[in-house]
N, C-alpha and C positions, 0 to 999 in steps of 0.2 A: 345523252340517251333519252332526253325528254320526248323527242320525236321518234316514235317506234320505226318509222320508215328508214331511219339511219342504220338499222341492222342489215348486214349483208351476210347471208348464210351460204357459204361455199359448198360445193359438192364434196362432202366428206364421207367417210365410211358411215354406214347407217346408224350406229349407236351414238357417235359423236354428234351427227346431224340431229338425231332425235333429242339428245340432251340440250343442245343449243336452242332447238325449236321450243322445247318445254320452258326453258329459261326465258325466251322471248315472250311467250304467251303469258307467263307469270308477271313479267315487267309491265305488259299491257294492262293486266288486271290491277296491278298496283297503281298504275296511272289513273285508273278510274276510282279505286277505293281509298287510296292513300292509307291503307291498312298496313301497319308495320309487319304483320305476319306474311303478307304477300311479298313484301320486300325481302324478308328473310328467306322465303321460299325461292325467290328469284336468285339471290346470291348463292344459295345452296345448290340450285340447279346448275348454275354456271360452273361452280367448283366441281360438281360431279362430272359434267361434260369435259372439262379440262383435264380431269384425272385420266381420261381415256387415252389422250395423246401424251407422248413423252415431252418433258421439258426441252425446249429448243426447237420444237417442231414449228415451222413457220405458219402452219394452219391455225396455231393457237393465238396469233396476234390480235385478230378482231375480237375474239371472245374475251381475251385478257383486257382489251380496251373497254369492252362493254361491262365487264365485271368491275373495272375501275370506276366506271360511272355509277354503278349500283352501290359500291362501297362509299363513294363520295356522298351519295344521297343519304345513306344510313348514318354517316358521320355528321351530316347536317342535322339529322334528327336527334341523335344520341349524344353528340359531342364527346364520344368516347375515343380516346387516343388510339385504342387498338384498331378501330375501323380505319383511322387515318394511316396508321402503320401498314395495315393490310393493303389499302389502296396504293400507297407508295411502292410496296413490294411487288404488287401486281404490275404496276406501270413500269417499274424498273426491269421486270422480265419482258414486258411487251416491247420496250424501246429498242433493244438489239434486233428484234424481229422486223422492225421497220427500217429497212436498209436505206442507204443514201439514194436519193431519187424517189423514194416511196412518197407519194403525195400525202399520205397520212402521217408521216413522221413529224412535221411541224405541230400538228394537233396533239400528238402524244407528248411531244416536248412541252407544249403549253400546259396540258393537263398535269403532267408530273411537276412542273414548276409551281403551279398553283397549290398542289398538295404539299410540296416542301415549304412553301410560304406559310400555309396554315399551321404546319407542324412547328415552324420556327416561332410563330406567334405564341404557341403553347409552351415550348421547351426552351426557347432562346438559345438553341444550339447553332453556333455560327456556321457549322458545316452545312446545315440545311439551306442557309441563306446563300452561301457560296455556290451550292449546287443549283439553286434557283437561278442565280445570275448566269452561270455557265449554260444551263439549258436554254434560257431566253436568248442569250447571245447566239447560240447555234440556230435557234428557230428564226431569229431575225435574219440570219445569213441565208436561210433557205427560202424565205418568202419574197415574192415580187414586191418591189419598192412602191408600186402603185396600188397595191392591194389593201383592202380594209384590214386584213389580218396583220399586215406589216405595220400599219399605223397603230393597231391595238397592242402589238408586241413592243413597239417603241415605248409606249406608255407603261406597260407592265415592267419592262426592263428598267425604265427610269425610276419607277417606284421601288423596285428591288434594290437598286443601287443606293437610293436615298435611305432605305431601311438599313442597309449595310453600313452606310456612313454614320447613322445614329449609334451603331455598335462600335465601330472602329475609329471614328473621327478621321478617316482617310479622306482628305479633300478631293482626291482624284475621283472617288466614287460620286461625290456631290457634283463635281464638274461634269462627269459623264451623265449623271441624271439630268442636269440642266440642258446639256447639249441634245440629248435624246428627246426631251419634252419640247424643246424649241423646234426640233425637226418635225415632231408630231403635230405641233401647233400649225406649222406652215402648210401642213397637208389637209387641215380642216377648213372648210369655207366659213366665212364670217356668218355668225348666227346659228351655226349647226349645234345641236345638243352636245355632240362629242367635243366640240371646241370649248364649250363651257367647262367640261370636266378637266380638259388639259390646261385651260387657263388657271383653274384652281390649283392643280398640282404644281404647275410651273411657278406660280406666285409663291407658294409655300416653300418650294425648293430654293428660290432666289433669296427669300428672307432668311432661310437657314444658312445660305452661303454668306450673306451679309453678316450674320451673327458670328460667323467663323472668321471672316476676312476683314470686315468693316469697310468693304468696298461699297460706297454709297450708290454706285451705278446699278448694282444688283437691286438695291432698295428702290431706286427710281423705276427700274423696269418692273419690279413686282407690283408697285403701286399702279403703274400704267396698265398692267394686265388685269389687276383687280378692278380698275375703273371700267375697262372694256367689258369685263364679266358683268359688273353691276348694271351697266347700261343696257345689256341684253335682257337681264332677268327682270320680269315684271314684279310688282309688289306682292302678288300672291304666289310667286314662285317659291317652293319649299327650300330651294338652295340659296335664296337671296340672303337669308339670315347668316349663313356661313360666310358668304362673300363679304357682307358688311363687317363681320368680325375680323376676317383676314385683312381687309383693307384698313380697318381701324388700327390693327396691330402694326401694319407697315407704316402708317402715318405717325403712330406713337414713336416708333424707332427712329424715324427721320427727324421728328421734333427733338428727340433727345440728342441727336447728333448735330443738327443744324439750327435748332431753336427757332424755327419758322413758326410764327404765330398762326399763319394761314393753315398749317397742318393741324394745329390745335382746333381751329375753327371747323375744319372738315371732320375731324374726329368726333367732335361734339354733335354735329349734325347726324353723322352715321350712328352714333350710340343712341341718340334720341329715337331714330327710326327703328333701331334694333329693339329698344325697349317697347316701342309701340307694337312691333310685330309679334312680340312674345306674349303668350297668355300668362295670367297671374300665377298658375301652378307650374309653369315651364321654368326649369332651372336657368334657361338662357336669359330670361328676363332679369333674374337676380344678377347674373354675370354682366349684362348690359348696364344695369343701374349702378353696379359697383364700379365698373370702369368709367362710366359717365361722371360719377362724383370725383374720381381721381383726375379726369381730364379737366373738369370745371375748376378744381383747385389749382391745377397747373396753369390754366389760363388766367385765373385770378392773380396768381403770383407774378405773372408777366405783365398784366394790364391794370390790376387793382380795380377792375370794374365790379362794383358791389352786386350787380345782377348775377354774376357768376357765383359769388359767395352765397347769395341767398338761394339760387337754384341748387347748388350743391347740398345745402341743408335740406331743402325740400325733397331732393332725390334720395337722400339717406332715409328720411322719414317714410317715403313711399316704399323703399326696399324693406323696411322693418315690418310692413304690413303684409309681405308676401308669405303665403303658407308653406312654400317650399324651402324656407330657410332653416338650416339646422343650427345647433347651438354654437359651434365655432364661427359660422358665418354671421350669426346674430351678434355674437360678442364683438367681432371685428367691426360690424356696422354701428353698434352702440358706441364703441370707442371712438370711431371716426366722427360720429355725430356729436359726441361730447366735446371733442377737440374743436370741431368747426363752430359750435355754439359758443364755446369759451373765447375763440378767436374773434368772433363777431362782437361779443360783449366788450372785449378790450378796445374795440374801435367805436362802438356806438353807445356803450354804457347801458344798454337795455337790460334791466334787471332780470327779466324773465329768461333771457338767454343763458345767463350763468346758473340760474336755478335749474333750468332744464338740462344744462351740461352736467351738473352734479347728479341729477336724477338719472341720466343716461348711464353714467359710470357706475352708479349704485346698482342699476339693473344688470349691467354687465358683470359686476362682481358676483352676483347670484348665479351666474351661468358657469363660473370657472372654479368651483370648489376643488376639483381634482386636476384641472389643467394648470400646471405650475407656471408655464411660460405665459399663458393668457392671464393668469391671476396677477403675476408680477407686473405686466404691462398695465393692466386695469387699475391696480393699486396706485401705480405712479400717476396715471391719468386722473384718477379720482383725487389724489393728493394735490395735483396741480390745480384742478378745478376748485377745490376747497380753499386753497391758498388765494386764488383770485376772488372767490366769493367773500373771503375775509376782508380783502382790500376794499370791498364795497360796503360791507355791513359792519365791520369792526368786531365781529363775533369771535372771541378768542377760541371758542370751542371748535371753530372751523380749522384754525391753525393747529390746534392740538390733535384733531383727528387726521389732518393732513400728515403730521409727523408720524402718527401711529401707522398710517397706511404706508408711508415711505420706509419706515423701519421694517415692516413686514416684507415689503418688496425686497429690501436689501437682504433680509434673512433667507430669501429664496435664491439669492445669488452668492453662493459661497466663494471663497477665494479661488480664483482660476476660472470662474464662470464668465462667459463672454460679455454679459450685459451688466456685470458688477459696476463698471465705471459709470454707466448711465444711472444706476440706482443710487450710487454714492452722490452723484451730481444733484439728483432730485432732492435727496434728503438734506444735503448741505444747503441747497437753496432755500428750502422752507425754514430750516433752523435759523438761517440768516435773517429771514423775514421776521420771525418771532423775536429775535434779538432786537431788531429795530423798533419793535413795539414795546417790549417789556424791559429791555436793557439788561437781561440776565446774561452775563459774560459766558456762562457755561454753554448756552445755545451757540454763541458765536465760535467759541473754541471747538466745539464738536463739529460745527459746520466746516471750519477750516480744516480740521482733521479729515473729514470726508473728502474735501476737495484735494488735499494733498495725496491721499490714496488714489483718488481718481486720476490725478496727473501721473502718478507712478505707473499706472496701468496703461498709459498712453505714451509710448515712446515717440521719438522725433518724427517717424514716418506715419504715425497713427492719425486717421482722419478726424478724430475727436480731440486731438491734443490742444488745438487752439481754444476750444471751449473750456477745457480743464484749466488752461493757463488764465483765461479771463476770470473764471469763477474764483480761483485761488487768489488772484491779484485783487479782485474786488473785496473778498473777505478780509484779506490782510489790511487793505486800506481802511475798512470800517473798524477793524480792531485797533488800528493806530489811533483813530479818533477817540477811542476809549482809554487806551493805555499810554498813548503818546510815545510809544517806542519807535524810534526812527528806523530801526532794523525792519520792522513790519512794513513801513512805507517804502523803504528802498527795495525790499523784496517784491512788493506789489508792483512797483514801476518796472522792475526787471521782468516780471511775468508779462506785463502788458506790452513791453517792447517786443518780446519774442512772439507774443500773440499776434501783433500787427504784421509781423513778417509772414505769417501763415494766411493773411487776409489781404492780398494785393488789391489794387484798383479793380473793381468789378466783382469782387467777392461779396456774396450776399450778407456776410457777417461783418463787413468792414465798419459799418456804422457803429455797431456796438463796441468794437475794439477801439475806435477813435474816441468815443464818448468816455469809456472807462479809463483809458490812458490819460486823456486830458484832465479828468477829475483827480486822478492820483498825482499828476504833476502840479495841479493847483494846490492840493493839500501840502505838497512839499514846499511850494513857494511860501505858503502861509507859515510854515515852520522855519524856513531858512532865509526868506527874503530874496532869494535868487531870482532876478527878473527873467533870466533865460527860461526857467521852468514855467513861469506865467505866460511868457510869449509863446512858448511851444504848446502850452495848454490851450491857449486861444486859437492857435493854428489848427489843432486837432478838432476842437469844438466847431470851428467854422467848417472844416471838411465834413464833419458829421452832419451838420445842418444841410449841406448841399445834397446829402444822400437821403434826406427825409422829405419827401414831397409834401406840398401844402395839404393840410387836412389829415395827414397820416398820424396815427397815434404816437409813433416814435418821435415825431417832431417836437412834441411838448418838452420832453426831457432835454433834447438838443438845445432848444431855445432857453430853457431854464439855466442850463450849465454855461452856455455861452454868455448869457446876460450876467450871471454871477461873476465869471472870470473878467469880463470887461469892466464891471464895477470895481473889482479889486485893482485892475490896472489904472483906472481913473484915480483911485485913492493915492496911488504913487505918482502918476504923471500929471494929473489934473487936466488931461486932454478931454475937453467937453464932448468930442465926438464919441469917445468910448462910453460915456455916461448916457448920452442920448440913444446910442444903439442898444445899450443895456435895457433902457426903459422900453424901447420898441420891442425888443425880444420878449420881455415880460408881458407886455400888452397882447402880443399875438398868442403867447402861451396861455393867457387867461381865456381866450376864445376856445382853445382846445381842451381846457380843464374847467368845465362848467360845475355848478354846485354839486352835481351827483358824482363827480370824479374824486377819487381819493387823494389826488395831488392838488386839489383846489386850494387848500389852506396854504400850502407851501408857495404856490404861485402868487396868491394874494400877498403873502408876506414879503416875497421877493420884490414885487412891483411896488408895494408900499415903501419898502426899504430904499429902493432906488430913487423914488420920488423925494423921499426925505433927504437923501444925500444931495439931490439937485436943489432942494430948498435951501440947504446950508450954503449953497453957492449963490443962489439968486435972492434969497430972503423974501421970496414971494409967499405970503401967508396962504394964498389960495392953494398952492401946491402942497403945503403942509396939511391943510384941512382935507385935501383929497386923499391923503394917506389913511385917515382915520377909518373910513368905511372898509377899506381893504383889511386893515389890522383887526377891526372888530369882527368882520365876517370870517376871517381866518381863525380867530380865537374860538368862535362858536361853531365851527364846522366839525360836526361829530364824526364824520367818516374819515377824518385825517388823523395822523399820528398825534399822540398827546404831547410829545416834545415839540412838535411844530406849532401846535396851538399855544403852548406855554410861551414860546419865543414871540409869537404874534401878540399875545396879551401883554407881554412886556413892552413891545414896541408901541402898542396902543396906549399904554400908560404914559410912556415917555413923550409921545407925540401930543396926546391930549393935555398933558401938563404944560408943554411948551406953548401951545396956542390957547390955553385956558378953555378947553372944550368942555361942554356940558356932560359928555359921556365919561368923564374921568372916574366917577364913582363906580359906574358899571364896569369899566376896565379893571379897576382894583378887585371888584367882586368876582369877575371872570378869572383873574389870575389866582385868587385865593381858592376858588373851586378847583381849578386845574391842578394847582400845587397839592392840594389835599388829595386829589385823585391819584396823582403821580406817586405820592408817598404810599398810599394804600396799596397800590399795585406791586410795590416792592415786597418780596416774600418774607423777609425777616427784618428785625429792628436795626441791624447793622447796615443793611442796604438802604433802609429808609433814611438813616442819618447821612449816609453817603450822598443820597439824592438831594438832601437839604443843603449840603455843603457844596454841591456842584452848581455851576452857573447855568441856569436854564432861562435866560432872557432877562428876568427880573430876579435879583437875589432873594432867595427864600428867607434870609435873615432880616431883611428890611421892609418887605412889602406890606406887612400888617401895620407897621408904624407909619409908613408913608401914606397908606390909605386912611389911617386915623387922623393924620395931620390934615389931610384934605377935608375930612368930615368936620374937624374942629374949625377949619378956616371958613366953612360954610355954616357954622353954628349948629351942626348936627351932633351934639355931644353924645346922645344916647347911641347913635349909629357908630360913633368913634369907639365907644366902649364895646359894642357888639363886634365890631371889626377886629379889635385887639383880641377879644376872646376867641374869635373864629380863626385868626391867623397865627396865634402863638401856641406854643406847646402842642403842636400838631400830633406828634407821636403819642404823647400821653393821652391826648384827647381821643385819638383813634382807638387806643387800647382800652380806654375807659368806656367807649361805646360798646365794646364786647361784654362789659360787665353791667350794662344798664339794668336797673331793677325792672322786673316784669310782673310784679304782683297785680297791677291794675289790668294789664293785658290778659293775664291768665284768667281773670274773672270773666272776661267776655269772649276770649278765643284762645283756649288752651293749646290747640293745634299749632297756631302761629307762634305762640310764645315758646313752645317746645322746640319748634324748628329753628327759631331765631337763636335760642340758647345753645342748641347743638352746633349750629354753624359758627356762632361766635366763639365757642370753645375750640373748634378746629382752627379758626383763623388766629386766635390768640396763641394757641400752641405753636403754630407755624411762625408767627411773628417773634415769639420769645424762645425759639429753639436755639440750641447751641449749633454753631456753624464752624467750629474749630476743626472738626474732623474732616478729612479729605474724602470725597466720594467720587465715583466715576461720573464723568460728565453726563452720561445717559441717565444716571440715577437722579442727578440734580435737575436735568431737564424734565424728567417725569414728575418730580416733586413740584416744579414750577407749573406744569400743566394742571396737576391736581389742585394746587393753590388757586389758580385762576378760575377753575370751575367753581370752587367754593366761594370765591369773591362774587362771581356772577349769581350764584344761588343766594348769597347773602343780600346782594342788591335787590334781587327780585322779592325776597322776603320782606325787606324793609319797605319796598314799594307797596306790597300787599297790606302791611300793617298800617301804612298811612291812608289806606282806603277804609279802614275801620273807623266808625264814628267815634270822635273823641281823641283819635290818635293821629290827626292830620299833620301835626308838627313833630312827630316821632323822629328823634335824632336830627331835627332841623336846627338852624341857628337859634340859640337861646336868646329870647328878648330881654331888653334891659330891665323891664319890670320884674323879671324873675331873678336876674343877676344881682340886682341891688339888695336883695334880701340877705346877701352875704355880709352886708354892713350892719347887721342887726345889733351887734355889740359895740361897734365903733367904726369910724370912717375908714375907707380904703382909698389910698392915694395911688393912682396910676401915673407913673412918670414916663411920658411918651417922648422919645428922642428920635427925631427924624432929620434928614438932610434939608427938609423944606421948612420946618418949624418945630419947636419943642414946646411942650405944654405939660402941665400937671392936670389931672382930672380927679376931683374928689367925688367919690361915690358915697351917697348916704342911703340910709335904710328907706327913706321916702323922699319924694320930691325929685327934681331934676339934678343932674350932676353939675358940678361947678368946675369951670376951666380956669386955669391960671397960666398965662403965657410965661415961658421961660426963655427969653430971647438970647440969653448968654449961655445956653446949655445945648448948643449944637454938637454934633459928633466931633467936628474939628476942634471945638472948645474943650471937650471932655477927654479927647484922646491923650493930651499931655498928662492928664491926671493919672491915667493908667501907667504911663511910662514912669511917672514919679513914684507910684506905688512900687514898681519894680526896683527903682533906685533906692527906695527907702528900706531895702533889705527884707521885704515881706516874703520874698521867695528864697531868702538865704537865711542861714542860721546865725549870722552875726547881728548884733544889736548895738547901735551907737547913738549918741546924742544927735548926731547929724540926721540919722534915720528918723528919729522922733520929730525933728524940726521939719523935715520934708513931709512927713505924714501929717503933721499939724497943718501945713500949708494946703494939703489936699483937702482936709476936713473943712478948712475955712472956705476954700473955693466951692466945695459941694454945698456948704451952708449958704453962701451968698448967691450962687447961681440957681440952686434948685430948692433947698429945704426952707430957707428963710421966707420966701414968698408964700410957701405953703403953710408954714406955721402961723404967719400973719393971718391968713384966712381961718385957720383952725381956731385961733384965739379970739379974733375979732368978728368974724362972720358967723362961725358956728358956735362961738362961746364955749369951746371944748375945755373942760377943766384940766389942769395939770394932773399928771399921773394917770390920765386916761390912756386907754390902749388905742393904737392906730396900726394900720396894716399898709405895707408898701408892695406895689407891683412895679418894679423898675423894668424898663425895656432897653434893648440894644446895649450900648456901651455902659449905660447906667447900671446894668445888672451886676457889674463887677465893682461898683463903688459902694463904700460903707455909708449908705444914706442914714442908717440908724444912729450913727455916731457923729453926725455933722454938728459943727459949732464953731465959735470963734476961738475958744480955748484961751480966752483972756480973762484976767482976774475980774470977778464981779459979774461976768456974763453967764447967762444960763444957756448951756448947750442942749441939743435935742434930748440926750439921755436924761437930763435934769428936768425936762418938761413932760415928756410922754414916754410910754412904754411901747417900743416898736416891735412889730412882728412882720414877717414876709409871707406871701403866698404866691405860687406860680401864676395862678389865675383866679378869677372870681369863682368859677365853677368848682375849683379845687377846695376853696374855703367853704363854699356852700355845701359840698358833700361832707366835709368835716363837721360843719355845724349840724347838718341833718343827722349825722351819726352820733352826735354828742348827747350823752345821757348820764348825768352824775349818778354814781352808784355808791351806796354806803356798804362797805365791806368791813366786817369785824376785824379781819386781819390785814386790811389794806389791799392794794393791788399786788398781783403776782409780778415780781420784778426779777428779770434775768440780767445778770452782769456777765458780759463777755470780755474777759481780760487776757490779753496776750502781750507780754513784755518782751519775749524773745523769739519773735517770728523768724523763720529761716531766711537768712540773707539780709536781715534788717538790723538797724542800730537798736541796741537794748534800751528799753524804756524803764528806767529805774524807779519811777514813781507810780507805776501802775498798781503795785500792791498796796501802796498807801491810799490810792484812790478807791480801791476795793474796800479797804478797811473803813473809810469814812462813810461809804454808802451803806455798808452792813451795820454801822453804828446807828444810822437813821432808819433804814428799812430792815427791820429785824429778820424778816423771812426771805430775804433776797437769795436767789439761787445763782451760784457762781460757776461758770465754765472757764477754766484757765489751763495753761500749760499744754501738755500733750493731748488733753481732751478737747482742746479748742480747735475743732474742725467744723467744716461747713455743715455736714449732715446733722451733727449734734446741736449746732447753733440754730439751724432752721427748725429742728424738732422742738427745741426749747422755746423759740419765739412763738410757735403755734399754741403753746400751752401757757403763755404769760400775757400780761396786759402792758407791762412796761419792759423796755430793754435799754441797757446802758452798755455802749461799746467803749472800751479803753484799749486802744491798739493803734497801729499804724494805718493810715488811709492812703491808698496809692491811686493817683489819677492816671488813666491811660491817655497818652498824648493824642491818639488819633481816633480811637473807638471808645467813647465815654462809657458805654454800657459794659465794658470790660474793666472799668475801675473796680478796685477791690479793697476790702478790709483784710489786712495781712494777719492770718491766723497761724496755726502751727507750721504748716508748710505752704509753699506757693500753690501746690495742687489742691490743698484743702481750704484755700482762701474763699471768702464770700464776696461774689461780684455784685455789682449793681443789678445786673440782669437776674441773678438768683433772687434778689429781694423783690424785684418788680413782679416776677411770675409767681410769687408766693402770696396766696390769699390769707390775710390775718384778721378775721372778723372780730377777735377779742382785743385787738391792738388799740392802745390809747396814746402812749407817749414813748418816744425814742430819744435818748441822749447819746449823741455821737461824738464822744470825746476822742476825736481822731483828726488827722490833718485833712484838709480839703473836703470835708464832708458836706459842705454847702457851697462848693465852688463849681460854677457852671462851666461848660465847655466853651472855649473862646470862639470856635468857628460857628457855633449855633447858640449864642447866649439866650435867645428868646425861646429856646426849647426847654430851658431850665432842667438840664440833665445833670443831676448830682444825687448823692446818697439821701439828702434830706427830702428831695422831691420824690425819690423812689420809695422812701418810707411812707410818705403821704399816700402815694398810689397804692401801696400794699395794704393800707387800712389804718395807719396811725393818724390820730387826730392832731398831734403836736410833735414837733421835732426840734431838738437843739443841735446846731451844727456849727462848722467853722468855715470861714471864707478862704483861709490859707493855712500854712503849717501851724500847728499848736505846740506851745512849749510844754514839755512833759510835766514840769513841776507846777504848772498852773492847774492841771486837772484836779488834784485833790482839793485845792482851795475853792474852786468853783463848785465842785460836787458837794462839798461840805455845806456851803451856804445854800445851794439849790435844794438839796434834800431836807435840810433843816427847815426851810420855809414850807416845802411841800407837805411835810409830816408835822407841821407846827400844832395842829389841832388833833393829833392822834391819827393812827392809820385808818380808822373808820371814816374820817372826814376828808380824806385826801381827794382833791379835784384836779385833774390834769390840765384844766383850763387856766390854772395858776402858774403854769410853767414859764410864761413870759415874764411875769413879775418875779418869780424865783430866780430866773436867769439874771434879771437886772440887779438883784441883790448880790449874786455871785460876782458880777462884773464890778459892782460897787466896792466889793471887798478887794478885788484885784487893784482897783484904782487907789484904794486906801493904802495898799501895800506899795504903791508907786511903781508898779511894774511898767515896762516900756509900753508905749501907746499901742503898738501893733498887736500886743498880746490880748488886751481886753476888748478892742473893737473887732477882733476876729470872730467873736461869738455872736451867733444870731439865732432867732427863734422863727420857726415856720409853723403855720397852722393856727388852731384856736388856743 
């Protein structure tokens, strides 16, 4: 009705004609004014005119049609559904009045179909859509096939059928749509504007039919039509952008079906143009850039061309600058950018990439506080980026934060949530990573638990099942390495076998499956020696290597694992080809793992190890020397795992020794530093002891002695002493560092002193905490995270203190000039036993130390002496003449091989008078030998006890601390003495002479306080020890066979017993002297003799200046004899003159009394003195 000439006013009765004329005139006025009031007046006029004639009157038809046009206009302005309903009702009345053959019926059919289509779009009532199709089908049948209206109706009916297909999914509607649009297309000449419209509609319909049927012919035709359309449209054509988008969509679908890279190439060109055609504020530009980055990633995965990878990152950065981006779109873009940057970092090692990756995910996290799904994904992505960042920087805080993020992500996925499996997988992976760094089994156990649950959520037909199998299998294999439980390894292999079935040839994840399966089989070969496992492992590693192209980051691991498996097979078969190939694998691997790579140290260590094996075959010294730089660089590579560096330092030592390399001292120093660090990172003292007993390349129990032997061989005696101090008693030394006096530091920087004191208190509390109670794995893992954070803070604080003038050497290696002050009262003899050479070093208060070679005191020479001690019934309760004879033989050998050469120097070089005091620091196997009782035990000969008064000290620093704290105090009533007496501990043999021992003590020390019987409990004893100066234990001493810090004094009940750990964590500033009349109270743990872990050492650490102890079981009836003589001497000048530094002499008199009574030899040589 836009053309007013279209109105035809028939000859009607006068009133109807006047009404229609009025309506017509009002429509013309509306055409000029576009005033809605004119439009309302027009509609009102038509309705008034129509009211004149009855419904069904054929003369109403034209007015009804014109009223429909006016109502359509008003609907276009108001968008009110009532106007649309009115239009449809008017046209429904008009249509029957247009009889068959009426030339205006097709137009009315068309108008009514359009109105029904509009209403369907509003209400989604399928009846309107069905009505529209029916009307258009009739209109099409009435129109001449060569008319423009016929062509237009073909397209309208096609679009209506497509709309109905979208509702019903009836493929016949879509087939009809395609057929009609193809017919319409054939009727449009090439280049005509209407042909472009039809090309678009037909291309869209063909893509929809492909999506339904997957008939690629439809896809090919759609692309063909889009290409024709695009060729016609000029760059400035407003429809070109839609055509570009449609064509790109078709190419994407065909690529997904046929994997033609040429389709990817075309897509990327189209998307680049689409992005260029869109303005910055246009949402289409964001769409184009988003799809472009996806296409670039797809092509990169196909071709591995780094230009695509880099362009993708640049595209994402460009998209983030668009002002039209809303928060969900920005979040998606930030996540994709973070993932892309992380991926590039893993290939190039460019540090800024992983830093920016973490930054992107952090920004994304700020956008999704309320978006649960988005937050969960972003937390996982951030956790993954932090995990990768850790691998480069070694910052444990990254790992801890990664775990926190993954825990939160998992909490957002309750049981039954569709993404819970992925969240479990992410958390399990990062827990596994932290286990590899810290060795906390709780991390690994929790990780395996996560992977088990993830696998349960992935049934056999689940697309993620293969990944879950791989993760669980890998975790079980790693745990096998810790626990050595073959069930874990067998289950791991079972998982990897099934995993491989899901990854046939051509599967993108086959490489990973081959690698992990081969690694598990190799581990089982190392356990069982089954060559079939090793051969199969090599086969899988070879297959994996073929799937890793040259230069790709995954190739490094493939080379490493294949090289290791080939070297193992060489060890069995001696086939030179295997060893040569192994070396070549490691050489290529080194090119892929430069110094900035976290796997650099492992690669260096593997290459050095393989070259060393070949040297053993060829004996070419050049090959052996080539190993040393590899081992040295691996040991010093701070980005690599500590355990890898420790193994490398051990290999460095062994190789440097074998070829007499000048770097040997540096190798030992490196190992000592790494070993100390490894122990520090263990959260509690039990784990620290476990790490010392484990094999980490170089045994922790020998390294200090071997290093000292090297220093002695090069005449660096002061260095030898410093090395022994640095490498022995590591656990007590670390604990002692937490109690470092800070008076001097407080005077210049109270803030630093306070911070160090607080952090030290936290670390000591963790180290000495009880670990017997069972906790949830997550609680243990959280505690590990907190501990690591405190360690990092403590390290930083120590570093700051060393920057303060005068404190540059704070907690550094103590120099010999300081250590020798421990010999202020008498010489200290260090007996260094090493596999390479054994020596004694005499430390004096001034001057250089003196070395005395002990050529006959090698570990192999001394080992039979320990066996003889066992045979001599020291660890049994029987005493025979034969036992004494054997023990005498031990003492004679100890005299001739160790003590006699030392005594010769004491008497002839130092001119040390008899009855002078000397101190012993035995190492290694000598720690279990009674050096203080050595002698010939032949008539007329003077044995060591007849010449000098012997004491022991764990280290020079220990004795130095005791000396510094020694201040003779005159007390009118003498020292406060606590006697802990328990003769009848629960479950233990009754000690009948304990009461007699208490009586003789009370006779000499009048004010002694006694705790005995039912009152003899841990809390009461500890409270009493804090209020006394001296303590005397008369009870059973029980050594724990595996965990020495759980050794205990047996009190009233087992639960109330006093453990070594209880003693160590008790600060006793008033303590002076402890007499431990109990079995094994000075017996070190056999697995770590140089840690000197026993009750006597624990008492020294707690603050006692002197301790009496026993090297093995003590006879009950000897206690009163020794105690009587001991305290009689200590109180000889009255209580006010008591001096606890007389304890060694007092003990010698007690021992002398036992000898006078001719007790068996093992009884009196059992007693030893520690401290001043």
